[in-house]
C-alpha positions, 0 to 999 in steps of 0.5 A: 500500500503506498504512503500518503505522498505516493497516494496523492501523486498517484491520484494526481497523475491519474486524474491529469492524464485521464481528464486531459484525454476526456477534454481532447475527446470533448467529453465531460471531465466528470467521467474521467474522475469517475474512471480514475476512482473506479480504477484505483479504488478498493474494487479494482487495483485496490491502490486506495482503501475506502476511508471515512477521511476521503469521503468527508473531504469529498463532501466539501466538493458537494458543498462548493457545488451547491454554493455555486448553484446558489450563486447562479440562482436568480429570483427574477430569472426564476419568475420570468421562466416560472411556467417552464421551471415549475410547470415542465420542470416539476412534471419531469422530476415528479414524473420520473419518480412516479414511473420508477416507484412502481418498477422498484415496488415490483422488485420487492423494495419499499416506496422510499427506495423508489423515491430515492432511485427515481430522484437519482435518475430524474437528474440531467447534466447541467454542465454537459447540456448548457455547454452543448446548447451554447456551442450549437447556438440553441440557448434561445431556441424553443427547446433550448429554453425548455431544457434550461428551465427543466435543468434549473428546476432540477438544481432547485429540487436537489436541495429538498431531496438532500433533506428528504432522502436521509429521512427515508431511512427512519422507521415508518412510524417516525418518518412523518415526525422526522420529515415535519421537523426537518421541513420546519427547521428548513423554513425557519433557517430560510426565513432568518437567512433570507429575511435578515441575511442579505442586508448583513451580507452586503454590509459585511462584504463591503467592510471586507472589500474596503481592506483591498486585500485579495487574501482577506476577501478569499478567507471571508468567502470560505468563512461564509460558505463553510460557516453557513454549511456548519450552521445548517448541519448543526440544526440537523440539516445537510451541509449542502443546504447551508452552502446553497443558502450562502450562495443565494445571499451573495448572488444578490450583492455586487460581489457575486462575480468576484466571489464566483471567480475566487471560489472556482479553483476550490470548487473544481478540485474538491468536486473532482475529488468527490467524483473520484470517491464516487468512482471508488464506489463502483465495483467492476466485478458486480457491473460485469456480472450484471452487464445486461442489467446495466445496458437495460437500465441505460436503454430504459432511462434514455427511452422512458425519460425521453418519452415522459419529457415529450409528453409533458412538453406537449401537455404544456403546448409545445409542438411535436418537434420541440417536445421531442428535441427537449426529450432527447436533450434531457434523457441522459443522467447527470452529475447531481444523480451522483450527489444523491447516490452519495446520500443513498449509499449507507442508508440501506434503502437500495441493495448494493448491486442495484446501486452499482447498476444505477451508477454504471447506467448514469455514467454510460448515459452521460457518455452517450448524451453528446451523441444523442444531441448530435443526432437529435435533428435527424431523429426529429425529422424522421419521426415528426412529420410536421417538422418537414412542413415547419422547416419548409415554412421557415425556409420560405420566409428566409427565401422571401426576404432574400428573393429580390436581393443580390450582392447583399450581405448575410449576417449570421446572428442578430444580437447587439453586434449583428444589429450594429452591423445592420445599422452601418449597412443601412447607412451605406444603402447596402442590403442585408439578410440577417439570420437569428435563432431567438424568435422573440428578437426576430419578431421584435426586429422584423416588426420594426422593419429590419430584414431579419428572419428566424433561421439556423445559419449552420444549415445548408438549406438555410444559407441557400434560402438566404441567397448565399449564391448571390451574396457579396459577403457573409458576416458571423457576428457571434463569438462562439468559435465552434458555432462559427466554424460550423457556419464557415464550413457550410458557407465555404462548401457552397461558395468557396470564393465568398468573403467571410468576416467573423468575430472572435471573443479572443485572439487565441481563436483567430488561427482556427477561424482563419484556417477554416477560411475566414477572410478576416477575423476581428478579435474583441480584445484587440479592438477594445485595447485600440479604443482604450489606447486612443481615448487615453492618448487623446485625453492626455493631449496627443493630437487627434490626427496623430492618434487616428494615424496610429490607429490606422497603422496598427490596424493595417498591420493587423488586418490584411483586408484593411489595406483594400476593399472589394469592388462593387457596381456602385464604385466609380469607374474613374476619378480618385477611387479608381486609384484606391487599393482594392481586393479582387478574388480570382477563381482558377478554372481547370484550364487556367494558366496558373494551375500547376505553377507556383505563385512566385512563378507568376511574378504578379509583383511586376504589376504592383499586385500582391496576393492577400490570401488563397482559399482552397476547398480542402485547405481553407485559409492557405497562407500565400507564399512564393512556393504555393502551388496553384490548383484548379478551384483555388480562389486567389485574392489579389490586392492592388489598383484596378488597372493592375488587378486586370493585368494580374488576373489575365496572367493567372487565367491566360498567361498574359 
């Protein structure tokens, strides 16, 4: 058996390697922690013995998890979504419990076991699903709002369940008294904390913040979190309830975001340890002996939970397509299921073998969740006949907006950035078609006269309906890099010569977007720093013309396309603009003179023309160099004045 230091090093090494692998596969790290625990635990390699010390330390992971949930808790948001949260969310959780209880009774177990097991299986993964919704730009879609509403109710439901489940182990004659006493304690604690706690908390944090010490602030956060958790346990409730209350109190103060950043390292590390201890609970031999039972529970969980959510969503007025999508998103298990399992373990409510099967089924379902989400559209189109009609109506509305437009700009995303972009285009009399997935935003903007329609820009048919074959450019105005990459892939597959400008939240995403084929990537941090510097220079007395020139020089160095522009029919054929540097894309057909030759061999610099970019169907964003070998279908973006561009194009196509 390794000593303490060797044990810590072993767990760290195993966690680092496993979580890194799961991250590279775009899988949630929680599954990596579970596998680490299962591998080193007492039922596999037996490198780590089961001990109360590790379990007690892991409880702090749950404490900080519930504290984070409390921080994100917002009463106004809850009231705004009350129908989805307390209607559909409650129906989903209570429906799962109601379906599991008869099945457990059939196995000869009591109603308490059915309630505990049903609560565990009712949970879905907030971490996985919220990230997938964000990456796929579906947070504002109908099924996205329903999914987030149900997840919010599940987060809230964990709090009373953490009180209820331990009470289920009491004798039947004492159960009502135990539950009543626990509920009374919880109500009194909530009333005291929420009635007086917010004013006290805000005043206390203000006093601490005035000391301007990060160390003191962090110590104070730990004191408040662990102090309320201890107080909650002192009155006979769970540590997690007290931590949740602490988060709720701080969430209504101006210190919320600083607290969230400070607490994150503690939460993530301790929560990882918690999932390692849950993994240690897994007995591989028991699971292998009941493999068909595990697979059966996974199948039942996915199918029955999806069907139940579908029925509940339909009952609340959703269309069949939205209801089925919501069911597919929520059908897998979640991390709060493991939190409840940690409460159930040791109470004697559920036989150890059934608990092992349940944990294994939760793990497998979470592994399958991203795959189910990825195939959800195909499943909906296959089984919901009305979805074809709705999709065709959506495309008809998009096509109707773009039908009479050409040389227009397609704006993907109509948030603040997209709307600012549209205002600029309107001032220059440039037509545009905007696509957005927020139906309320689309309705409001369309009523105001904006050319915006509901549509998913990452779909081939939506881009076609928006007139991509007639468009002069495409702008991706949202900052989610994965979603932007999907739109880039679809757009350039249809129009390899189409200039695409995309927004990036940070410069670290620029290379990925450029290599995917973006003609230009605009990083928010870069533009923000330029404007900060320009205002600061102007305020200290630097002449305005020098500030403007400095900004122009910096942008010219950073943005290749700032040194030119794409010519349009509205540009003058002669006069001053005829000598302005502009950009001009040249597509090389199979018989072009440049095909099979290098850029250097074309000697385009003889005409005073430079190559800004080369876009190739399979290698988009190819950096041009003298050794770049031209292929049929390449789009060569030239930069120069009009007369020189004409000569350079002639050499590329005809050799003269």
